Residue, then its C-alpha position, 0 to 999 in steps of 0.5 A: s504493433n505492440n507498444y511497450a515501455d521497458d526500463n524507464n525512470i519517472t523521477d523528480n516530477t510534480v503532477t496535478t490531475h483533475s477530473s478522470s485523469t491518472g497522475i502517473q500510469i504504467a500499463g500494458l506489459s511494460h516491465r523494469n520501470k521505476v517511479i521515484n521521487n515525484t509528487v502527485l496531487t490529484d482529485a481525480i481517480t488514481a495518483i500512480n497506477i502500475g498494471e502489468s509491469d513486473n520487476s518495477t519500483i515505486s519509491q519515495n513519492i509523495i501523494n495527496a489525493s482528495g477525490s472520492s474513489n481515488y486511489g493513492i497507489y494502485v498496483q494490478t497484475c504485477n509480479l516482483v514489484l517494490v512499493t517502498n518509502n512512499t507517503i500517501n494521503t487520501s481524503g475522499s470516500n473510498g479513497y484507498g491508500l494502497y490498492l493492491q490487486s493481483m499482485i505476487n511475490s512483491n514487497v510493500s515496505d516503509n510506507i506511510v499511509r494516512t486515510s481520512g474518508t468514509n470506506a477509505y481503507g488504508m491498504y486493500l489486498h484484493s484478489n490473488t494478491g499473495n506470496s508478498t511481504l508488508l514490512n514496517n508500513n505506517i498505516t492509520s485510517s480514521l473512518a475505515i479499517q486499516i487493512y482490508d484483506f480480500t484475497g481469499e482463503g487460498t492466498s497468504n501474505v506476510l505482515i512484518y514489523n521489526n527493528s533491532f529490538g525484535q520482530i512481530l509477524w503475522n502469516k495469515t490468509d486474513l490480515d484484516t485489522n481495524i486499529d492503526l498500525d503506527i510504530g511507537n503508538t500501537i506497534f511497539l519494537e522497544n527495549n523489553l517491549v515488543g507487541l501490539t496495543d491491547s486497546g481497540t479491536p485488531d480483528k484478524l490480528n488478534g491473538s498470536a502472531 
């Protein structure tokens, strides 16, 4: 028999994991689930893992991940997912903040992502992640690039920063960038000032948005 878990709320938990354990995992064609307001502390492999779970929400979670190759939020093979208002800190090598693989028609917005390990990308857009909106995310990475886009030439996503003063929008097949994306410090949306910092090397975000 098939064991599906639809329409569940995982809320208000504190989860601590070690070794090879995942903090919170939803997988196997389980849809319309909500993971909200949890705290996950891990030195294992993944804090929150959502796979094959369409129409699901990951929101207002606090994640502190210290292990190597440890992902903050890992979304794979999902459609119509909302990832919003999460705070993610990773400190291990290859500790990606957001790992998004084969995620389509989704929204990733207003997340705070900080990574400090070597090769620890803030956001990793992996194969077939497309037609999704990346809105107002603060991404800082001290030893790696902030967005690594490995989706390929045939796939595009939209990177947007906006408020009442204006909007900056990139709609490209490659959103690689190696400067912090930090509203108020490198992203400016102010009265008479809307733009990206001219310091550093923004990589594929260089030039007009």
